[in-house]
N, C-alpha and C positions, 0 to 999 in steps of 0.2 A: 533386296529381296534374299530369300534363304540362298546361300552359294554351297559348292562342295568345300571351300575354304573355311566355312564357318564351322564343320565338325570337328569334334575330337576323333581321331582315328586310333583305335586302340595299336600301340605297339609291342606286338607279340608275334612269337613265330606259328602262328595258326595256319592250318592246311588252306589252299589256295581258293577252296570252295566255301570257305567260313568266312562270312563278311560280318562286320559291327560298325556301329556308329555311336558316337556319345553326342548328344547337342549340349548347347550352352545357352545363353541369353540372346546369341545373335540370329539375325535373319528374319524376324516375325514382325508381326503387326500390332501384338497388344501394346495397351498403355501402361502407364505407371499406375500401380507398384508392380505390374506384371510383365513390363518390356523386358525383353520382346518377344522372344518366341517362348511363348508359354504353350505348353503342350495338355495342360491338367484340366479336364473338364470340371473338376469338383472343386475346385477353387473359386473365387468370386467373380474372376474375369467375364468379359461379355463373350456369350458362346458363339457368337459370330465370328470374333477374332480367333477363339481356339480353333473353331472349323478351319479357318482360312490357314493359320498354322499348320494344323495337320496337314491339310491340302498341299501347303507346300513342299512340307516333308515328303510327302507320298511319290513325289517325282524320283527320289532316291532309293525308293522301296520296291520290292517285287511284288508285295501285298500289302494291304491293310493290317499294321500290326495287330497282335492279340493283346488289346488293351486288359488291365487286370483293376479291378476294386482291391487296392491293398490295405490290408486290415491289422499289419503289424504283427501277422502269425507266421505259421510254418507251412501253411499247404502249398502244395505244388501242383500246377496243372501241365497236363500234356496238350500242349497249344496245337499240335497236329489234329484233334479232335474237335476242335471249336471252331466255329462259324465267324470269322471275324466281320465279317459285314452286318451280322447281328447285331445292332447296337442297344437292341431291347435289353439285351441279358449280357452284362459285365460280369463275368466271373470273381468271385472272391480267391484271393491268393496273393502270396508274396513271392511267388518263383512260377517260371513256367520252362518247358524244355519242348524240344523237337527232333524228331529224326527224320523228318520229311522236309523235302526242299522247298523253299520259297515260303516257309511260314516265319514271320518275323515275330520273337519273343521280345516283349519290351518290358522294363520297370521305370518309374519315374522317381524322382528323388529333388530333395532341396535342402540336403546336410545328412541324409542316410546314404550308407554307402551301396554303389551299385557293382555287383558284382557278374562278371562274366565268365562262362565255361564252354569249353569245346574239347573233344577228344584228337588226339595226334592223327587219327585216320580220318577225321572229317566225316563222322557218322552221326554225332549228335552235338547240340548246341543248347546252353539254358542261359537264362537272364534272372538276377536275384537281388531283391531289395532287400538288404540287409539294416533296417533299421535297428535301432538298440535293443529293442524287446526281441524282435525276429532273430539277431543274430545271437544274442544270449539262449535264447529256447531251441538255437538249432537249426534255423532255415537252411544254411548251408548244407548241413549232415542232410537233411529231409530231402534236399533237391540231389546230392551227389547219389543217395539211395535209389533214387528212379531212374537213374541213367543206366544204359545197356552197357557200360563198359567199366573196367575197374578201375578205381583211382588213380593208379598211378601212371594212366594214360590220357589222364585230364590236365590240362592246363587252365590257367584263371588269370583274369585280367581285372583289377581294382579301379573303378572310375571314381570322378571326383565326389569327396565327401567332407564333413567338417574335420579339421584337423585337429591334431592332439592337443594344440595351444589354445583353441577355442572350446572343446569340447569338455564343458564342466559339467560336471555330476554330483549327486550327493553320496552319502557312504552308503545308502539302501542299494541303488545302481551298481556300485562296486562291488558291493556284498553279494547281490544275485550273480555277476558274473564268475566270481571266486567260487562261488557254492557249484558251479557248473563245472568249471574247469579251474583247478588251482592257480596253473601257469597265467592266469589272465591277470593275477597279481601285480606282474612285471609292465602290464600295459596302464597303470594308473600312477600318477604323481600327485602329491598334495599340494592343494593350492587352497591356504587359508583352511577354513572348516568344509571345504568341498575338494573335490578330486578332477583332474584332469585326465580325461580317458582318450587312449589310442586304438580307434576301432579298426584302423588299417592293421594293427600289431594282433588284435585279438582275430581278426578273421584270417590273417595269417597264421596264426597258432591253429585255428580250426582246421585250415587247408590241410596244413603239415600234418596234424594227427589224422586224418585222413589218408595221407599218403600221396599228398598232392603238393610237390615240391617246386612245379613249375608255374611261378607266379610273378605276374608283370604288373605295372602301372601303380598307383598309389603315389601318395604325395602333393595332390590337388587339393587347397583347401577352398571349400564353399563360403564359409563364414568370412574370410579375409580377402576374397576377390570378388567384391561387389560388382564392378563392371562385367565381369565374364561369368558368372554364377549365382542362382537364385539361392536364398539360404532362408527357411523357417525359422531358426533360431535369431538369424539377425535382422530379420524385418517383419516377421508375422506374415502379414498379407504378402504372399509372394505367388511366383509361377512354379512350375514344374518342368524339370529336364528329363529328355528321354535317354536310355541306353539299349541300343537294339543288338540282336543278332541273329542271322538266318544262314541257312545252307542253300547252296547251289549245285 
């Protein structure tokens, strides 16, 4: 079952009262194609298996995570004002933040880029679901705008996402990014009549423009590591991983 060693622990100089965990496929009970630690209740997995996986996860958390209904937008939730135990109302948002202790901000991914934020004083944390649409439209910027600290006091960790050798897109997607930020052109390489995009680079560009230069993580590819990570683009029907952060 789920062990501490099954998690990816972000390697960043966060304050001691900031805690973060990244799940992968290991440690759960779901069956193929959702094997093993699927935490997404919105896929076609057995709901009892998802519930058991979330229960296994709970032993490592101070409270029930504030799960989101991610809609590939830019809405940001203040997780500290939500009753996480009320499963009848899962809020629509693609990022959440908290200044309260023991409130677990969480996003789920299976190729999209998870981004964690905290400030150097350990006063606020945030978790962001940066799928290409939300990344393009400014979910990182929207989240940073909600935080009660200036950007140069913020650090970021980039979790596992589809890598630049696998994220193939059409010219229209590339054009949307470049229309928002001209520097995004550097994140795309021609690949036949398509383009390979580097969402890690795009996220770094966006963070840098906000004044956030302490950026860690990156480099893990969900698409190419089938044993370790879920990938929607690779498998279609698949599970979801969770990226979590909280204050104590």
